[in-house]
NUNUMAR-455723 format. One record per residue (C-alpha): residue number from 0; x, y, z. Coordinates in pm, 1 decimal. Layout:
% NUNUMAR-455723
{k = NUM | X = X | Y = Y | Z = Z} .
...
END
This chain:
% NUNUMAR-455723
{k = 0 | X = 1842.4 | Y = -942.7 | Z = 2966.9} .
{k = 1 | X = 1687.7 | Y = -733.2 | Z = 3234.4} .
{k = 2 | X = 1296.2 | Y = -650.4 | Z = 3130.6} .
{k = 3 | X = 1137.9 | Y = -315.9 | Z = 3313.4} .
{k = 4 | X = 760.8 | Y = -324.8 | Z = 3313.8} .
{k = 5 | X = 753.0 | Y = 30.1 | Z = 3384.4} .
{k = 6 | X = 962.0 | Y = 160.5 | Z = 3069.7} .
{k = 7 | X = 691.7 | Y = -60.8 | Z = 2892.7} .
{k = 8 | X = 423.4 | Y = 168.8 | Z = 3089.3} .
{k = 9 | X = 638.5 | Y = 455.9 | Z = 2990.6} .
{k = 10 | X = 632.8 | Y = 397.4 | Z = 2649.3} .
{k = 11 | X = 276.8 | Y = 311.0 | Z = 2565.6} .
{k = 12 | X = 164.1 | Y = 634.9 | Z = 2509.1} .
{k = 13 | X = 401.9 | Y = 734.9 | Z = 2246.5} .
{k = 14 | X = 327.9 | Y = 377.8 | Z = 2130.8} .
{k = 15 | X = -57.0 | Y = 446.8 | Z = 2092.7} .
{k = 16 | X = 9.7 | Y = 790.4 | Z = 1869.0} .
{k = 17 | X = 261.0 | Y = 596.8 | Z = 1695.6} .
{k = 18 | X = -16.1 | Y = 355.4 | Z = 1619.5} .
{k = 19 | X = -234.9 | Y = 612.0 | Z = 1523.0} .
{k = 20 | X = 43.3 | Y = 740.1 | Z = 1251.2} .
{k = 21 | X = 98.5 | Y = 398.8 | Z = 1114.1} .
{k = 22 | X = -259.1 | Y = 315.8 | Z = 1075.8} .
{k = 23 | X = -354.1 | Y = 660.9 | Z = 875.5} .
{k = 24 | X = -33.0 | Y = 571.1 | Z = 634.4} .
{k = 25 | X = -193.1 | Y = 227.5 | Z = 596.0} .
{k = 26 | X = -527.0 | Y = 342.9 | Z = 525.1} .
{k = 27 | X = -440.5 | Y = 626.9 | Z = 280.0} .
{k = 28 | X = -176.9 | Y = 456.1 | Z = 141.3} .
{k = 29 | X = -389.2 | Y = 182.2 | Z = 31.3} .
{k = 30 | X = -646.5 | Y = 415.8 | Z = -110.4} .
{k = 31 | X = -373.7 | Y = 565.6 | Z = -341.8} .
{k = 32 | X = -238.1 | Y = 226.4 | Z = -441.8} .
{k = 33 | X = -612.7 | Y = 64.4 | Z = -559.9} .
{k = 34 | X = -729.4 | Y = 345.1 | Z = -711.9} .
{k = 35 | X = -402.4 | Y = 455.8 | Z = -890.7} .
{k = 36 | X = -310.2 | Y = 122.3 | Z = -983.5} .
{k = 37 | X = -678.6 | Y = 51.2 | Z = -1152.8} .
{k = 38 | X = -602.6 | Y = 398.9 | Z = -1376.2} .
{k = 39 | X = -219.1 | Y = 229.7 | Z = -1453.4} .
{k = 40 | X = -402.6 | Y = -116.1 | Z = -1545.9} .
{k = 41 | X = -673.4 | Y = 64.7 | Z = -1738.4} .
{k = 42 | X = -388.4 | Y = 304.5 | Z = -1969.8} .
{k = 43 | X = -169.4 | Y = 3.9 | Z = -2010.5} .
{k = 44 | X = -509.0 | Y = -164.9 | Z = -2220.0} .
{k = 45 | X = -553.9 | Y = 160.4 | Z = -2424.3} .
{k = 46 | X = -535.2 | Y = 142.0 | Z = -2829.5} .
{k = 47 | X = -262.5 | Y = 334.6 | Z = -2895.2} .
{k = 48 | X = 76.9 | Y = 283.4 | Z = -2789.5} .
{k = 49 | X = 182.4 | Y = 652.0 | Z = -2716.2} .
{k = 50 | X = -59.7 | Y = 582.3 | Z = -2385.6} .
{k = 51 | X = 102.8 | Y = 226.0 | Z = -2304.0} .
{k = 52 | X = 484.7 | Y = 284.2 | Z = -2335.9} .
{k = 53 | X = 510.1 | Y = 577.8 | Z = -2104.6} .
{k = 54 | X = 288.1 | Y = 440.7 | Z = -1851.5} .
{k = 55 | X = 486.6 | Y = 111.8 | Z = -1889.1} .
{k = 56 | X = 792.5 | Y = 309.9 | Z = -1836.3} .
{k = 57 | X = 696.9 | Y = 473.1 | Z = -1536.9} .
{k = 58 | X = 536.3 | Y = 190.4 | Z = -1338.5} .
{k = 59 | X = 865.9 | Y = -27.9 | Z = -1449.3} .
{k = 60 | X = 1086.8 | Y = 237.5 | Z = -1307.4} .
{k = 61 | X = 832.0 | Y = 250.7 | Z = -994.9} .
{k = 62 | X = 839.5 | Y = -99.0 | Z = -934.5} .
{k = 63 | X = 1204.4 | Y = -152.4 | Z = -1000.9} .
{k = 64 | X = 1347.3 | Y = 145.5 | Z = -779.7} .
{k = 65 | X = 1331.3 | Y = 100.9 | Z = -361.6} .
{k = 66 | X = 1086.1 | Y = 253.3 | Z = -173.5} .
{k = 67 | X = 1357.5 | Y = 418.1 | Z = 73.7} .
{k = 68 | X = 1502.3 | Y = 612.9 | Z = -219.6} .
{k = 69 | X = 1167.2 | Y = 726.9 | Z = -334.5} .
{k = 70 | X = 1088.9 | Y = 837.8 | Z = -40.3} .
{k = 71 | X = 1413.0 | Y = 1034.9 | Z = 3.6} .
{k = 72 | X = 1390.2 | Y = 1145.8 | Z = -326.9} .
{k = 73 | X = 1021.3 | Y = 1305.3 | Z = -255.5} .
{k = 74 | X = 1111.8 | Y = 1424.1 | Z = 59.0} .
{k = 75 | X = 1488.1 | Y = 1584.2 | Z = -20.8} .
{k = 76 | X = 1502.1 | Y = 1642.2 | Z = -385.1} .
{k = 77 | X = 1142.8 | Y = 1833.4 | Z = -472.3} .
{k = 78 | X = 1191.0 | Y = 2084.9 | Z = -222.6} .
{k = 79 | X = 1463.9 | Y = 2202.1 | Z = -413.4} .
{k = 80 | X = 1213.4 | Y = 2239.9 | Z = -705.4} .
{k = 81 | X = 995.5 | Y = 2508.5 | Z = -474.8} .
{k = 82 | X = 773.0 | Y = 2169.0 | Z = -455.1} .
{k = 83 | X = 696.2 | Y = 2058.6 | Z = -63.9} .
{k = 84 | X = 480.5 | Y = 1849.6 | Z = 133.3} .
{k = 85 | X = 487.7 | Y = 1763.4 | Z = 510.4} .
{k = 86 | X = 665.3 | Y = 1435.8 | Z = 606.1} .
{k = 87 | X = 316.2 | Y = 1244.3 | Z = 632.4} .
{k = 88 | X = 178.2 | Y = 1346.9 | Z = 312.4} .
{k = 89 | X = 552.3 | Y = 1258.4 | Z = 138.5} .
{k = 90 | X = 538.0 | Y = 904.1 | Z = 298.9} .
{k = 91 | X = 182.9 | Y = 846.8 | Z = 241.2} .
{k = 92 | X = 202.8 | Y = 941.1 | Z = -133.9} .
{k = 93 | X = 543.6 | Y = 738.9 | Z = -190.2} .
{k = 94 | X = 364.5 | Y = 410.3 | Z = -38.7} .
{k = 95 | X = 65.7 | Y = 443.8 | Z = -263.2} .
{k = 96 | X = 247.4 | Y = 535.4 | Z = -574.3} .
{k = 97 | X = 490.1 | Y = 283.7 | Z = -517.2} .
{k = 98 | X = 248.3 | Y = 3.7 | Z = -433.7} .
{k = 99 | X = 11.2 | Y = 107.6 | Z = -717.9} .
{k = 100 | X = 269.5 | Y = -12.3 | Z = -993.7} .
{k = 101 | X = 185.0 | Y = -387.1 | Z = -806.5} .
{k = 102 | X = -133.4 | Y = -369.0 | Z = -765.8} .
{k = 103 | X = -185.4 | Y = -240.6 | Z = -1136.1} .
{k = 104 | X = -41.1 | Y = -563.6 | Z = -1183.0} .
{k = 105 | X = -306.4 | Y = -781.0 | Z = -1005.0} .
{k = 106 | X = -569.7 | Y = -572.7 | Z = -1145.3} .
{k = 107 | X = -436.6 | Y = -663.2 | Z = -1510.8} .
{k = 108 | X = -448.8 | Y = -1018.6 | Z = -1433.6} .
{k = 109 | X = -816.1 | Y = -981.4 | Z = -1313.9} .
{k = 110 | X = -937.6 | Y = -793.5 | Z = -1613.2} .
{k = 111 | X = -764.9 | Y = -1075.3 | Z = -1843.7} .
{k = 112 | X = -924.2 | Y = -1346.6 | Z = -1629.2} .
{k = 113 | X = -1279.0 | Y = -1233.0 | Z = -1725.1} .
{k = 114 | X = -1386.9 | Y = -1465.1 | Z = -1986.6} .
{k = 115 | X = -1416.0 | Y = -1359.7 | Z = -2319.0} .
{k = 116 | X = -1780.5 | Y = -1442.2 | Z = -2336.7} .
{k = 117 | X = -1826.5 | Y = -1154.1 | Z = -2080.8} .
{k = 118 | X = -1688.6 | Y = -946.0 | Z = -2364.6} .
{k = 119 | X = -1876.8 | Y = -1044.0 | Z = -2668.3} .
{k = 120 | X = -2199.2 | Y = -1052.3 | Z = -2478.8} .
{k = 121 | X = -2146.5 | Y = -666.9 | Z = -2399.2} .
{k = 122 | X = -2079.4 | Y = -655.9 | Z = -2770.0} .
{k = 123 | X = -2382.7 | Y = -830.2 | Z = -2878.0} .
{k = 124 | X = -2610.7 | Y = -612.5 | Z = -2623.5} .
{k = 125 | X = -2462.2 | Y = -278.4 | Z = -2787.8} .
{k = 126 | X = -2330.1 | Y = -165.9 | Z = -2413.9} .
{k = 127 | X = -2156.1 | Y = 109.4 | Z = -2459.7} .
{k = 128 | X = -1712.8 | Y = 81.9 | Z = -2348.7} .
{k = 129 | X = -1829.9 | Y = 261.6 | Z = -2006.2} .
{k = 130 | X = -2096.0 | Y = 59.7 | Z = -1910.1} .
{k = 131 | X = -1937.3 | Y = -260.6 | Z = -2036.1} .
{k = 132 | X = -1624.6 | Y = -161.1 | Z = -1790.9} .
{k = 133 | X = -1811.3 | Y = -65.6 | Z = -1498.1} .
{k = 134 | X = -2127.5 | Y = -329.0 | Z = -1513.9} .
{k = 135 | X = -1937.6 | Y = -638.9 | Z = -1659.6} .
{k = 136 | X = -1566.4 | Y = -647.5 | Z = -1659.5} .
{k = 137 | X = -1453.0 | Y = -442.4 | Z = -1327.4} .
{k = 138 | X = -1726.3 | Y = -616.5 | Z = -1087.8} .
{k = 139 | X = -1595.3 | Y = -949.4 | Z = -1187.1} .
{k = 140 | X = -1211.3 | Y = -870.4 | Z = -1254.3} .
{k = 141 | X = -1237.4 | Y = -709.4 | Z = -854.1} .
{k = 142 | X = -1381.7 | Y = -993.3 | Z = -709.9} .
{k = 143 | X = -1082.4 | Y = -1183.1 | Z = -802.5} .
{k = 144 | X = -804.0 | Y = -995.0 | Z = -714.8} .
{k = 145 | X = -940.7 | Y = -898.1 | Z = -360.2} .
{k = 146 | X = -691.7 | Y = -1136.1 | Z = -176.3} .
{k = 147 | X = -425.4 | Y = -1045.6 | Z = -373.8} .
{k = 148 | X = -496.4 | Y = -677.3 | Z = -306.3} .
{k = 149 | X = -521.2 | Y = -770.2 | Z = 59.2} .
{k = 150 | X = -169.3 | Y = -924.0 | Z = 83.7} .
{k = 151 | X = -65.0 | Y = -584.7 | Z = -49.4} .
{k = 152 | X = -208.0 | Y = -436.3 | Z = 226.8} .
{k = 153 | X = -7.0 | Y = -642.5 | Z = 472.5} .
{k = 154 | X = 302.1 | Y = -586.7 | Z = 287.0} .
{k = 155 | X = 247.3 | Y = -214.0 | Z = 314.4} .
{k = 156 | X = 198.5 | Y = -258.5 | Z = 659.0} .
{k = 157 | X = 523.7 | Y = -403.5 | Z = 689.7} .
{k = 158 | X = 685.5 | Y = -134.0 | Z = 516.0} .
{k = 159 | X = 576.8 | Y = 190.3 | Z = 692.9} .
{k = 160 | X = 837.5 | Y = 195.7 | Z = 949.3} .
{k = 161 | X = 1054.0 | Y = 315.2 | Z = 633.8} .
{k = 162 | X = 874.3 | Y = 615.1 | Z = 698.6} .
{k = 163 | X = 1063.3 | Y = 687.3 | Z = 987.3} .
{k = 164 | X = 1366.1 | Y = 802.1 | Z = 767.5} .
{k = 165 | X = 1208.5 | Y = 1073.9 | Z = 693.9} .
{k = 166 | X = 1111.7 | Y = 1183.9 | Z = 995.0} .
{k = 167 | X = 727.7 | Y = 1052.4 | Z = 1047.2} .
{k = 168 | X = 672.6 | Y = 897.3 | Z = 1383.2} .
{k = 169 | X = 521.6 | Y = 583.3 | Z = 1342.8} .
{k = 170 | X = 559.6 | Y = 303.2 | Z = 1540.5} .
{k = 171 | X = 952.5 | Y = 224.4 | Z = 1515.8} .
{k = 172 | X = 1008.0 | Y = 641.8 | Z = 1482.3} .
{k = 173 | X = 819.4 | Y = 663.3 | Z = 1851.5} .
{k = 174 | X = 1037.9 | Y = 374.3 | Z = 1985.4} .
{k = 175 | X = 1326.1 | Y = 506.0 | Z = 1833.3} .
{k = 176 | X = 1261.9 | Y = 835.2 | Z = 1963.1} .
{k = 177 | X = 1191.2 | Y = 671.1 | Z = 2322.7} .
{k = 178 | X = 1460.2 | Y = 443.4 | Z = 2336.1} .
{k = 179 | X = 1723.0 | Y = 749.8 | Z = 2259.9} .
{k = 180 | X = 1558.2 | Y = 952.1 | Z = 2529.8} .
{k = 181 | X = 1584.1 | Y = 691.4 | Z = 2804.6} .
{k = 182 | X = 1879.3 | Y = 474.5 | Z = 2712.5} .
{k = 183 | X = 1593.1 | Y = 179.3 | Z = 2711.8} .
{k = 184 | X = 1583.2 | Y = -20.4 | Z = 2375.4} .
{k = 185 | X = 1483.3 | Y = -335.9 | Z = 2449.9} .
{k = 186 | X = 1129.3 | Y = -279.6 | Z = 2567.9} .
{k = 187 | X = 1011.9 | Y = -43.8 | Z = 2311.4} .
{k = 188 | X = 1125.9 | Y = -251.3 | Z = 2036.0} .
{k = 189 | X = 965.9 | Y = -548.1 | Z = 2146.2} .
{k = 190 | X = 637.0 | Y = -382.5 | Z = 2228.3} .
{k = 191 | X = 620.6 | Y = -276.7 | Z = 1830.2} .
{k = 192 | X = 740.6 | Y = -615.6 | Z = 1727.6} .
{k = 193 | X = 493.1 | Y = -791.3 | Z = 1876.8} .
{k = 194 | X = 225.7 | Y = -520.1 | Z = 1760.5} .
{k = 195 | X = 290.0 | Y = -605.7 | Z = 1407.3} .
{k = 196 | X = 217.6 | Y = -938.7 | Z = 1462.3} .
{k = 197 | X = -71.6 | Y = -908.5 | Z = 1634.9} .
{k = 198 | X = -208.1 | Y = -715.0 | Z = 1360.6} .
{k = 199 | X = -55.1 | Y = -858.6 | Z = 1042.5} .
{k = 200 | X = -118.8 | Y = -1228.2 | Z = 1155.2} .
{k = 201 | X = -526.7 | Y = -1156.2 | Z = 1221.5} .
{k = 202 | X = -487.4 | Y = -989.3 | Z = 888.8} .
{k = 203 | X = -335.7 | Y = -1284.1 | Z = 694.1} .
{k = 204 | X = -586.9 | Y = -1527.3 | Z = 830.8} .
{k = 205 | X = -853.6 | Y = -1285.9 | Z = 726.0} .
{k = 206 | X = -729.0 | Y = -1276.7 | Z = 386.7} .
{k = 207 | X = -734.7 | Y = -1646.4 | Z = 353.5} .
{k = 208 | X = -1096.1 | Y = -1683.5 | Z = 490.8} .
{k = 209 | X = -1200.9 | Y = -1420.1 | Z = 217.9} .
{k = 210 | X = -997.5 | Y = -1634.6 | Z = -54.3} .
{k = 211 | X = -1206.1 | Y = -1935.4 | Z = 14.3} .
{k = 212 | X = -1514.3 | Y = -1731.5 | Z = 70.6} .
{k = 213 | X = -1467.5 | Y = -1590.2 | Z = -281.8} .
{k = 214 | X = -1396.9 | Y = -1924.2 | Z = -434.7} .
{k = 215 | X = -1677.6 | Y = -2082.4 | Z = -362.7} .
END
């Protein structure tokens, strides 16, 4: 195998463009998944099954279908119903929606892990339900689940290359385009492989350190 450093130099401007798109999709997708996952978790605790049942069906369906299929559906099927978004918006929404069904389970575990005495104390103090959730339950629950949420961020990072399937030029999309134009595949694909390692491995170490800190 002949390694061409000049090909690496030629690819790097495209790499930085792809890296920016990847990080944008990751940050926005994470925000959607965290916010929507919390909404799902709260709705699943609704007193009526007419709320719990539809939410359970929707989240189970999303969680048990591949992200790639959801990307294709949102990008290619919705326009037939006159619902059109850009490729980037579609990718962000798909990632956020897909992972919200996983973060929902994380939130549920955190909420159920709050000691029953906390609920009883809030009731004894006659706190309103909204105040009980915002001041007592959620701060404790979210503190417990931060490491798990961080792990899903890393998983989302590794799923961002799927956005290439709907024409988003993330890191892999830029590498593929450069390779096809220049007939040099080894260098750009190696660069993005190393980039994913350099991003995800330190992030995993950070999550471990954060978990140990929260346990203390």
